[in-house]
C-alpha positions in Angstrom: -174.0 30.3 38.0 -176.9 29.0 40.1 -180.2 29.2 38.2 -183.2 31.2 39.5 -186.7 29.9 39.7 -189.1 32.8 40.6 -192.0 31.9 42.9 -194.9 34.1 41.9 -197.4 33.0 44.6 -197.5 36.5 46.2 -198.6 38.1 43.0 -201.7 36.0 43.4 -201.8 36.9 47.1 -202.2 40.6 46.2 -204.9 39.7 43.7 -206.8 37.6 46.2 -206.7 40.3 48.8 -209.4 42.1 46.8 -210.8 39.0 45.0 -210.3 40.7 41.6 -208.3 39.9 38.5 -205.2 42.0 39.1 -202.3 41.6 39.3 -202.2 38.6 37.0 -199.7 35.8 37.9 -199.4 34.8 34.3 -198.3 38.3 33.3 -195.8 38.2 36.2 -194.4 34.9 34.9 -193.9 36.5 31.4 -192.0 39.5 32.9 -189.8 37.2 35.1 -188.9 35.0 32.1 -188.1 38.0 29.9 -185.9 39.4 32.7 -183.9 36.1 32.7 -185.6 33.7 35.2 -184.8 30.1 34.5 -188.2 28.8 35.7 -191.5 29.7 37.3 -192.7 28.2 40.6 -196.2 28.2 42.1 -197.7 26.5 45.1 -201.2 25.2 44.6 -202.5 24.9 48.1 -205.5 22.9 49.2 -207.1 26.1 50.5 -206.4 28.0 47.3 -205.3 31.0 49.3 -203.4 32.5 46.4 -202.7 30.5 43.2 -205.9 29.1 41.7 -206.3 26.0 39.4 -206.9 28.2 36.4 -203.6 30.1 37.1 -201.7 26.8 36.8 -203.6 25.8 33.6 -202.8 29.2 32.0 -199.2 29.1 33.2 -198.7 25.7 31.6 -199.8 27.2 28.3 -197.6 30.3 28.8 -194.3 29.5 30.5 -191.5 29.0 28.1 -188.7 28.0 30.5 -189.9 25.5 33.2 -193.0 25.3 35.3 -192.5 23.9 38.8 -195.6 23.1 40.7 -195.3 22.9 44.5 -198.0 20.8 46.1 -198.9 18.3 48.9 -198.8 14.6 48.1 -202.6 14.3 48.2 -204.9 12.4 45.8 -206.5 15.7 44.6 -203.1 17.3 43.9 -201.7 14.2 42.1 -204.7 14.1 39.8 -204.3 17.8 39.1 -200.6 17.5 38.3 -201.2 14.5 36.0 -203.8 16.6 34.1 -201.8 19.8 33.8 -198.4 18.1 33.5 -196.0 20.8 34.8 -192.3 20.2 34.0 -191.6 19.4 37.7 -193.7 18.8 40.8 -192.1 19.6 44.1 -193.8 17.7 46.9 -194.0 19.8 50.1 -195.6 19.3 53.5 -198.8 21.3 54.1 -200.6 22.0 57.3 -203.9 23.9 57.8 -203.5 27.4 58.9 -199.8 27.7 58.4 -198.5 31.1 57.1 -195.8 29.4 55.0 -194.4 25.9 54.6 -193.1 24.7 58.0 -190.1 22.4 57.5 -189.3 19.8 54.9 -191.0 16.5 54.2 -190.4 13.6 56.5 -189.4 11.1 53.8 -188.6 8.5 56.4 -191.9 8.5 58.2 -194.1 8.9 55.1 -191.9 6.8 52.8 -194.7 4.5 51.4 -197.2 7.3 50.9 -194.6 9.4 49.1 -193.4 6.5 47.0 -197.0 5.9 45.7 -197.4 9.5 44.7 -194.0 9.7 43.1 -194.6 6.5 41.1 -197.9 7.9 39.8 -196.4 11.2 38.8 -193.4 9.8 37.1 -195.5 7.2 35.3 -197.5 10.2 34.0 -194.3 11.9 32.7 -193.9 14.4 35.5 -190.5 14.8 37.1 -190.6 14.9 40.9 -188.5 16.9 43.5 -188.8 16.6 47.2 -188.6 19.6 49.6 -186.5 18.3 52.5 -184.6 19.6 55.5 -180.7 19.4 55.3 -180.5 16.1 57.2 -178.6 13.0 56.1 -181.6 10.6 56.8 -183.9 12.7 54.7 -181.4 13.0 51.8 -180.8 9.2 51.9 -184.5 8.5 52.0 -185.1 10.8 49.0 -182.5 8.9 47.0 -184.2 5.6 47.9 -187.5 7.0 46.8 -186.0 7.3 43.3 -186.4 11.0 42.6 -183.9 12.9 40.6 -184.0 16.2 42.5 -184.1 17.4 46.1 -184.9 21.0 47.2 -183.1 21.6 50.4 -184.9 23.8 53.0 -182.9 26.9 53.7 -185.3 28.3 56.4 -182.9 27.8 59.4 -180.1 29.7 57.6 -182.5 32.4 56.3 -183.9 33.0 59.8 -180.4 33.2 61.3 -179.4 35.8 58.7 -182.5 38.0 59.0 -181.0 40.1 61.8 -177.3 39.4 62.3 -176.0 39.5 65.8 -173.1 37.7 67.4 -175.4 34.9 68.4 -177.3 34.6 65.1 -174.0 34.9 63.1 -172.8 31.7 64.8 -176.2 30.1 64.1 -176.0 31.2 60.5 -172.5 29.6 60.1 -173.7 26.3 61.5 -176.8 26.4 59.3 -174.7 27.1 56.2 -172.4 24.2 57.0 -175.5 21.9 57.3 -176.6 23.1 53.8 -173.2 22.4 52.4 -173.0 18.9 53.9 -176.5 18.1 52.7 -175.7 19.3 49.2 -172.5 17.3 49.0 -174.3 14.1 50.2 -177.1 14.6 47.7 -174.7 15.1 44.9 -172.8 12.0 45.9 -176.1 10.1 45.6 -176.6 11.4 42.1 -179.4 13.8 43.1 -179.6 17.2 41.6 -179.6 19.9 44.3 -182.1 22.8 44.5 -182.7 25.0 47.5 -185.1 27.6 48.8 -187.2 29.1 51.6 -186.6 32.6 53.0 -183.6 33.4 50.8 -183.0 37.1 50.3 -180.8 39.5 48.4 -178.7 39.8 51.5 -178.0 36.1 52.2 -178.2 34.3 48.9 -174.6 34.7 47.8 -173.1 32.4 50.5 -175.5 29.6 49.5 -175.0 30.2 45.8 -171.2 29.6 46.4 -171.9 26.0 47.3 -170.8 24.2 44.1 -173.4 21.5 44.2 -176.3 24.0 44.3 -178.0 24.0 40.9 -181.1 26.2 41.3 -182.9 28.4 43.9 -186.6 29.0 44.1 -187.2 32.5 45.6 -190.5 34.2 46.1 -191.4 36.5 49.0 -188.2 38.6 49.2 -188.1 39.0 45.4 -191.7 40.0 45.2 -191.3 42.4 48.1 -188.4 44.0 46.2 -190.6 44.1 43.0 -193.2 46.1 44.9 -190.7 48.9 45.2 -188.6 48.7 42.0 -190.6 46.6 39.6 -190.5 42.9 38.8 -188.1 43.1 35.9 -185.5 44.9 37.9 -186.0 42.7 41.0 -185.4 39.5 38.9 -182.3 41.0 37.2 -180.8 42.1 40.5 -181.2 38.6 41.9 -179.7 37.0 38.8 -176.7 39.3 39.2 -176.1 38.1 42.8 -176.3 34.5 41.6 -173.5 35.1 39.1 
């Protein structure tokens, strides 16, 4: 069974819409864990649009499974991670004004910069994962950077499966094959394989069937479902699909 990491960023998005103290991401993390989640993921962005520094500090004290901190490989974020010490840091690209993460890291182009950040984090006792597109060059560069985990970007597959037509069905099949190939390559290079971005209750099973996939990080679609049926039920329903 593929593990589930629940991204609770959008609980904080709702809170920040009113600049108040509700709903509380820490409470959401507790509910998700009690419902069976294998980990909690948050993205601490440079603009602090949703998750705040204090959220991460409190989550570090509260989360009983595994705390995964998504962040850019900046000096500020590396310092924060070394102070808070999440179980895992997932390095992601970050651009001003983007609605959500746009594409994976370019590990080839930014190899030296990423290597410096990775070495500092691992020297501080923090495991590092890299969010990358399902491309051979990126998988191979991640392995050369010495990380133990890659998170493969499922955005192309997710977009193709959002509204299925004859055209998008073919695109979805091609995207799924790329995910499979990337997962097989990463596994052959002794990398643990995680995945995420845009996965939903409707499209997650096909990706979960890829044997090399160890864990998914799912946020928006799960929180959207939770707004209708409650977070406990939303998490349990996703876990059932991953079985």
